[in-house]
C-alpha positions, 0 to 999 in steps of 0.5 A, a space after each residue: 558484534 556485528 548484528 544479525 541480517 533479518 531474513 526477507 519474508 520471502 526467503 524460502 518462497 521462490 524456487 532456486 533453478 539455473 539462470 542462463 546456465 550460469 549459476 544454481 543458487 539464481 531464480 530461473 526465469 522464462 517466457 510464459 505465454 499469455 494464454 496459460 496465465 491467470 490472474 490469483 484468485 488470493 490477490 490482494 489488490 480488487 482494483 486496478 486504475 486503467 489510467 496507472 495500467 496506460 502509464 505502465 504499458 507506455 514505460 514497458 513500451 519505451 524499457 521494457 519489462 524491469 521486474 519479471 512476475 511470478 507465477 506458480 503452476 496451476 493446480 487445476 489445469 496442467 501446463 498453466 500458471 496462476 499469477 502470484 505477483 504482478 498482475 498489473 504488469 501482466 495486464 500492461 502487457 496485454 495492452 500492448 499486445 505481447 504473446 509472452 512475458 518474463 517470469 519467475 516461478 515460484 512455490 509455496 502459498 500463493 497468497 503469502 507472496 502476494 501479499 506480501 510483494 504488494 505491501 513492498 509496494 506500498 500503493 495498497 489501499 488499507 482494506 485490500 490490506 486488511 481484507 487480503 490478511 484477515 483471509 490468509 489468517 482464516 485460510 490457514 488457521 494463523 494466529 496474528 503473530 504468524 501472520 505478523 512473521 508471514 508479512 514482516 510486521 508487528 503484531 501490533 501493526 496487523 492488529 490495527 489493520 485486522 480492526 479495520 475489517 469490522 467498520 460500517 460497511 458504509 464507512 469501508 465503501 465510501 473511504 476509497 474515495 476520500 484520502 483518508 489515512 490509515 491512521 484515522 481509518 484505526 482510530 475510526 475502528 476503535 471507537 465504541 460503537 457503530 452510531 458513533 463511527 458513522 458520526 465521526 466518519 460524517 465529520 472527517 468526510 468534511 474536514 470536521 475532524 482529526 485524527 487527535 480528534 477521532 483518538 480522543 473520542 474513542 477514548 470517550 472525552 468529547 468532542 468540541 464541534 469547535 472551527 478547526 484552524 485551515 492549518 489542520 487540513 492542510 497539514 493532512 493533505 500535505 501528509 498525503 501529498 507526502 505519501 504521492 511523493 513517496 511513491 513517485 520517486 519509485 518510478 523507473 523514469 526521471 522526471 523532466 527538468 521543469 517538474 523538479 524547477 517546480 518542486 524546489 519552487 513549492 518547497 520554497 514557498 512551504 518553508 515561507 509559509 511555514 516560518 510565517 506561521 512560526 512567528 505568529 506563536 508566542 516564546 509559551 507557545 513554543 515551548 509547549 511544542 518542545 
């Protein structure tokens, strides 16, 4: 028996209309004046990297816009629109001095659509995602189960994200300047007191506390401030590197041959080093891993 296809969280959010006068089931794309658009006040993304916007503008200039932005009618001003999804593309068009931009008109809650669109791109900072999710729940009176259905994630994941909004303000501000995994932030949020969280945060910044150690502290187990093996920090850095590679794999342009060659050489070097580390371990230690 074939499995039931899971519907997209965006199902029912897009207004269906005639596209080039052919199929009424396709969305209507139109050119809208940039002057008639304004950013979504419920936009989850609060920071826009100028260098990244310049790169996006250059890509659009060379290849054109691959995906139209999504807009909805502005309730405060007739004939104008609010950007539901695609503010980075909108800003890139402004940089290029364009007067209009292709757009799809949508219906539904703008904050829901904006959050879903940003989450699916997987480049939203965990705290931005957490704050947008908290605002969504407060604005609509959702339960966590409702919010999980809206964004297409599990309830435990929603619960973990919401915990991040309870972190001390200092951690929330500083974590943006460090490449800290979401799992570490979640582990910090589960610690008993603000004092414990801030103490652990200082160790995290210095590379002295792993996710494993943070979780142990969360459970009340003593954290021995012993010197970490250099490989532990290298592994955490490697996880961030693979996340960057994943984001890069979604770029619209292909990498040049030299960059690919460097990447292959890096992989071979890593394989060689892993083999060296494996030889340093005894069979008894390896059996503990398996």
